[in-house]
N, C-alpha and C positions, 0 to 999 in steps of 0.2 A: 332738385325739388325739396321744400320744407316739409316736415312731417304734418304740420298743422295744414298745410294745404291740402293734404291727401285725405283727411278725416271728412266723413260726410260723402265721398266720391262713389259713384255707383259701382259696383262690382258686378263683371258678367262673366258666365261660363265661355267656353271656345265656339259653343254655338249661338251665342249672343242672346242668351237667357239672363234676365236681371236676376242676380241671387241677392242682391242687399245693397248696402253702403257700408263704408270702410267707419268702424265704430272705435277701433283701437288698434295699437302695435304690441308687439311682445319681443322684448328683448332679452338676450341672456348674455351673463358677465362670464365670459369664459376666456379671454383672450391672455396676454402675456401681462402678469402684474406689473403695475407701475407703482408710483409713490403711494398714491391712495387706493385705486382698485384697478383690477383688470379692465381691458377694453371691452366695451358692451358690442355686440352683434345683433342686428335684426334678425329675430326667428321667422317672422311672419306677421301677418294682418289678421285682425279678426272682424269678420264681415257679420253685419246684423241685417235680418230681413225686414225687421220693424222699425228700427230706431237707430240714427247714427249718434245718439248723445252715447256720453261715457257710462260705463259699468259702475264707475266709481269705487271699483275693487271687489263689489258685491258678486261678481262672477266665481270668485274664489268660495269654495263648498264649506268651509269654516266659518264664515262671517254671517252671523243672525241677528245682529242687535245694532241699532234700533229695529225690531221686528217688522215695521211697515216698510221701511226702505228696500232691503234684501228681498223682500217678496214681491214688491212693485217692479224693481229693476231685472229679478229673474222673468218675470211675465212678459214685460217689455221687450227684453232681450232673447225670448224664446226663439229657438232654431238657428241662432248664432252658431258661428264656427271659427275657428282658426285654420288659416291656409298658409302653409309654410312660404317660405321665400322661393324656395325652388319650384314651387306649383304657379308662380306668378309669370305669366307670358310678356305681358306689356302693362307698363304704369303711365299714364298720359295725364293731362290737365284735368280731364272730365271723366275718366273713366279707368278702370282697373279691368284687364281681361286675363282669366285663369287657363292654364295650360289644359290639353285633353286628359282626362284621367287623375285630375287634382283629387286630393285626399281631404276632407274636412274631419279636423280634429275639435275636441272639446276647448272651447276657449278656457276653461277652469285650469288646464294644465295639471290636472290633479292625478295624472296617470289611469284615468279611465278608457283612455283609447279614443276612438273613433266615434263619431255621432251615428 
C-alpha cells in the first residue's frame, strides 16, 4: 500500500466505533546508518476526528507564526492522536482497525504523553 492511499481512510476501534481519519504518519530515523541517513521506520499513524487534512507541521508545540495558521490548524485537529504501529490490527483499502486497548498519544511527540 502507498502511504498516500492511506491518508483520509476511516479509523475504527476494535468495537467498530469510528474514531476519525488518517491525517498523517510518523516516522523515526533510527536504523543502521547508510551513506546519507539511517533507515526510516513507521512509528504510527495520526488520527484526526475532524479533518483528514495535513497539520502542516503545526502540531509541534513550538510553531506559532504566522499566528492565524497554527491557531486554526490546532482547532481543526483538536482531539487528534497518534496510534503506534503495534496498536494497528488491520489496514485495508477503506479502513484501519485498531487493536483492543490501544493507546492514544499526543500527535506533537513532545514528551507530554498520552491524551
